[in-house]
PLY file of the C-alpha trace (Angstrom):
ply
format ascii 1.0
element vertex 258
property float x
property float y
property float z
element edge 257
property int vertex1
property int vertex2
end_header
-21.00 137.63 293.30
-21.64 137.53 297.01
-19.05 138.69 299.53
-18.71 135.12 300.83
-17.71 133.93 297.35
-15.10 136.69 297.08
-13.65 135.69 300.44
-13.49 132.01 299.47
-11.76 132.71 296.15
-9.28 135.21 297.61
-8.42 132.88 300.50
-8.05 129.88 298.16
-5.92 131.89 295.73
-3.57 133.11 298.47
-3.26 129.68 300.09
-2.90 127.91 296.73
-0.20 130.36 295.62
1.65 129.93 298.92
1.56 126.13 298.74
2.76 126.07 295.14
5.61 128.42 296.03
6.98 126.29 298.86
5.90 122.69 298.28
3.22 122.32 295.57
-0.36 121.13 295.89
-2.08 124.47 295.29
-4.71 122.92 293.03
-5.97 120.85 295.98
-7.25 124.19 297.32
-8.27 126.11 294.19
-10.35 123.38 292.51
-12.71 122.64 295.45
-13.00 126.38 296.22
-14.15 127.20 292.69
-16.65 124.35 292.70
-17.89 125.57 296.10
-18.70 129.03 294.69
-20.70 127.48 291.84
-18.22 127.09 288.98
-18.87 123.84 287.00
-16.21 121.14 287.58
-14.52 121.27 284.16
-14.46 125.07 284.22
-13.23 125.04 287.82
-10.30 122.81 286.87
-9.41 125.04 283.92
-9.80 128.29 285.87
-7.79 127.05 288.85
-4.99 125.94 286.54
-4.94 129.33 284.82
-4.89 131.15 288.17
-1.74 129.30 289.25
0.11 129.76 285.92
2.06 132.90 287.00
3.53 130.94 289.89
4.81 128.23 287.54
6.43 130.84 285.30
8.06 132.58 288.27
9.43 129.25 289.55
10.87 128.47 286.12
12.66 131.81 286.04
13.99 131.21 289.54
15.50 127.84 288.57
16.52 128.80 285.02
20.24 128.30 285.70
19.72 124.84 287.21
17.74 123.33 284.31
19.35 120.04 283.31
18.08 117.90 280.43
17.98 114.08 280.62
20.67 112.22 278.74
19.71 111.72 275.09
16.89 114.28 274.97
17.55 117.67 273.41
15.59 120.81 274.24
13.55 120.83 271.00
12.38 117.23 271.52
11.48 117.95 275.13
9.40 121.01 274.17
7.66 119.08 271.39
6.72 116.22 273.74
5.51 118.68 276.39
3.39 120.78 274.06
1.88 117.78 272.27
1.02 116.03 275.53
-0.39 119.18 277.09
-2.53 119.85 274.00
-3.98 116.34 274.02
-4.70 116.41 277.76
-6.38 119.83 277.59
-8.41 118.79 274.53
-9.62 115.66 276.34
-10.78 117.84 279.24
-12.77 120.06 276.88
-14.58 116.99 275.57
-15.21 115.51 279.02
-18.79 115.58 280.23
-19.32 117.58 283.44
-20.93 114.58 285.17
-18.07 112.28 284.14
-15.46 114.75 285.36
-17.32 115.12 288.66
-16.99 111.36 289.13
-13.29 111.47 288.24
-12.41 114.41 290.55
-12.07 112.45 293.85
-10.02 109.73 292.12
-7.74 112.32 290.48
-7.22 114.17 293.77
-6.61 110.88 295.60
-4.07 109.76 292.99
-2.28 113.12 293.09
-2.28 113.07 296.91
-0.79 109.57 297.06
1.90 110.56 294.55
2.59 113.71 296.56
2.98 111.55 299.68
5.17 108.74 298.34
7.09 110.68 295.66
9.49 112.58 297.96
10.15 109.42 299.97
11.03 107.44 296.86
13.28 110.25 295.66
15.00 110.56 299.06
15.52 106.80 299.26
17.10 106.74 295.83
14.57 104.28 294.40
13.72 106.69 291.58
17.26 107.98 291.15
18.76 105.01 289.40
22.40 105.40 288.45
21.59 103.62 285.22
19.36 105.95 283.16
16.65 104.70 280.87
18.48 106.29 277.93
21.89 104.71 277.41
24.02 103.72 274.44
23.01 100.10 274.80
19.42 99.58 273.70
19.23 103.31 272.97
16.11 103.23 270.81
14.01 101.09 273.13
15.07 102.96 276.26
14.54 106.33 274.62
11.08 105.25 273.47
10.15 104.21 277.01
11.44 107.49 278.45
9.59 109.59 275.88
6.38 107.62 276.44
6.57 108.12 280.23
7.19 111.85 279.87
4.48 112.19 277.22
1.95 110.39 279.45
2.68 112.76 282.33
2.26 115.75 280.00
-1.16 114.45 278.90
-2.11 114.06 282.58
-0.88 117.60 283.32
-2.93 119.06 280.48
-6.01 117.26 281.75
-5.59 117.65 285.51
-2.79 119.74 287.01
-2.90 118.31 290.54
0.30 116.63 291.71
2.01 117.31 288.37
5.30 118.45 289.88
6.01 115.39 292.02
4.95 113.02 289.21
7.38 114.80 286.87
10.17 114.46 289.44
9.44 110.73 289.66
9.69 110.32 285.88
12.90 112.36 285.71
14.36 110.12 288.41
13.48 107.05 286.36
15.19 108.69 283.39
18.44 108.71 285.35
18.60 112.26 286.73
20.04 112.58 290.25
20.73 116.32 290.63
17.65 117.54 292.51
18.25 121.20 291.60
18.53 120.28 287.93
15.42 118.12 288.19
13.51 120.95 289.88
14.54 123.37 287.16
13.40 121.03 284.41
10.23 120.14 286.33
9.29 123.82 286.58
10.01 124.40 282.88
7.90 121.44 281.77
5.10 122.37 284.22
5.05 125.92 282.87
4.86 124.76 279.25
2.13 122.22 279.97
0.10 124.70 281.99
0.53 127.52 279.47
-0.56 125.46 276.46
-3.43 123.95 278.46
-4.65 127.40 279.52
-4.54 128.61 275.88
-6.69 125.65 274.82
-9.02 126.14 277.80
-9.44 129.78 276.77
-10.15 128.87 273.15
-12.67 126.32 274.37
-14.37 128.99 276.50
-14.23 127.04 279.77
-12.31 129.58 281.85
-14.46 131.66 284.24
-12.84 135.06 283.63
-14.22 136.90 286.67
-13.12 134.16 289.07
-9.78 133.90 287.27
-8.97 137.59 287.83
-9.80 137.41 291.54
-8.09 134.10 292.27
-5.13 134.81 289.97
-4.35 138.11 291.71
-4.65 136.42 295.11
-2.37 133.56 293.96
0.35 136.05 292.99
0.15 137.61 296.46
0.23 134.13 297.98
3.27 133.20 295.91
5.25 136.14 297.25
4.08 135.48 300.81
4.97 131.82 300.43
8.64 132.68 300.02
8.62 134.24 303.51
6.68 131.37 305.09
9.08 128.87 303.56
11.68 129.85 306.14
9.29 129.56 309.10
7.87 126.09 308.51
9.72 122.92 307.61
8.98 121.34 304.26
7.88 118.18 306.08
5.19 120.09 307.99
3.91 121.67 304.78
3.87 118.31 303.00
1.87 116.72 305.83
-0.60 119.62 305.65
-0.99 119.27 301.87
-1.44 115.49 302.06
-4.07 115.94 304.78
-5.91 118.52 302.66
-5.74 116.21 299.64
-7.21 113.24 301.49
-9.93 115.39 303.07
-10.85 116.94 299.71
-10.95 113.57 297.95
-13.09 112.10 300.75
-15.41 115.09 300.56
-15.92 114.64 296.82
-16.47 110.89 297.26
-19.26 111.65 299.74
-20.93 114.31 297.58
0 1
1 2
2 3
3 4
4 5
5 6
6 7
7 8
8 9
9 10
10 11
11 12
12 13
13 14
14 15
15 16
16 17
17 18
18 19
19 20
20 21
21 22
22 23
23 24
24 25
25 26
26 27
27 28
28 29
29 30
30 31
31 32
32 33
33 34
34 35
35 36
36 37
37 38
38 39
39 40
40 41
41 42
42 43
43 44
44 45
45 46
46 47
47 48
48 49
49 50
50 51
51 52
52 53
53 54
54 55
55 56
56 57
57 58
58 59
59 60
60 61
61 62
62 63
63 64
64 65
65 66
66 67
67 68
68 69
69 70
70 71
71 72
72 73
73 74
74 75
75 76
76 77
77 78
78 79
79 80
80 81
81 82
82 83
83 84
84 85
85 86
86 87
87 88
88 89
89 90
90 91
91 92
92 93
93 94
94 95
95 96
96 97
97 98
98 99
99 100
100 101
101 102
102 103
103 104
104 105
105 106
106 107
107 108
108 109
109 110
110 111
111 112
112 113
113 114
114 115
115 116
116 117
117 118
118 119
119 120
120 121
121 122
122 123
123 124
124 125
125 126
126 127
127 128
128 129
129 130
130 131
131 132
132 133
133 134
134 135
135 136
136 137
137 138
138 139
139 140
140 141
141 142
142 143
143 144
144 145
145 146
146 147
147 148
148 149
149 150
150 151
151 152
152 153
153 154
154 155
155 156
156 157
157 158
158 159
159 160
160 161
161 162
162 163
163 164
164 165
165 166
166 167
167 168
168 169
169 170
170 171
171 172
172 173
173 174
174 175
175 176
176 177
177 178
178 179
179 180
180 181
181 182
182 183
183 184
184 185
185 186
186 187
187 188
188 189
189 190
190 191
191 192
192 193
193 194
194 195
195 196
196 197
197 198
198 199
199 200
200 201
201 202
202 203
203 204
204 205
205 206
206 207
207 208
208 209
209 210
210 211
211 212
212 213
213 214
214 215
215 216
216 217
217 218
218 219
219 220
220 221
221 222
222 223
223 224
224 225
225 226
226 227
227 228
228 229
229 230
230 231
231 232
232 233
233 234
234 235
235 236
236 237
237 238
238 239
239 240
240 241
241 242
242 243
243 244
244 245
245 246
246 247
247 248
248 249
249 250
250 251
251 252
252 253
253 254
254 255
255 256
256 257
């Protein structure tokens, strides 16, 4: 590889790791960077997801004491839904034509960016934090089915395309009646880690991960994750969110114009 490609991947890995550590949105950086250095779109998506996996695991460990399950869902059911959804999403990606995925990329980034923009505002306003959860004693079966379907759909999305996964999960958890943000963050990180891990395993079996780029970007992402903790105290979360949303819109526009 050329020196320019090394620089792009290292810079994207560090920045992506930093963003994921403090606010999310790291895949908005890693995916375009990998495509820029010549990695095919499907492989770029898989490789970028794998590179950011250590950050998800570290975040899960950090919030392990705050993990709070939704009412009516036990841990075994949650893991089963997550793994099954992640497997299906990752398998769909493996069977997606490169040209088709190239067409979908700007729409996926745009969708994730919009969710990243409106999600925190809906959570802060309480719109998604209903005091009446979807799973209650009255109409238990129907409500539980709806909740499981919503969570399963997000897991399929996460296995297919990791961008914006965290904020979409928070939205679903809010609809399921959770109001404790720390507990929601803990569960969000756990589910994200499981989805990403199973997806990466399937990507690896399918042979779509670019190993050389993964090693470079993955190492840089770990450094970025540690650095992100320090930067988190120097910049407000609102500033970081505005930056990520701007990057997302610019990236999606760039792919639309390609």
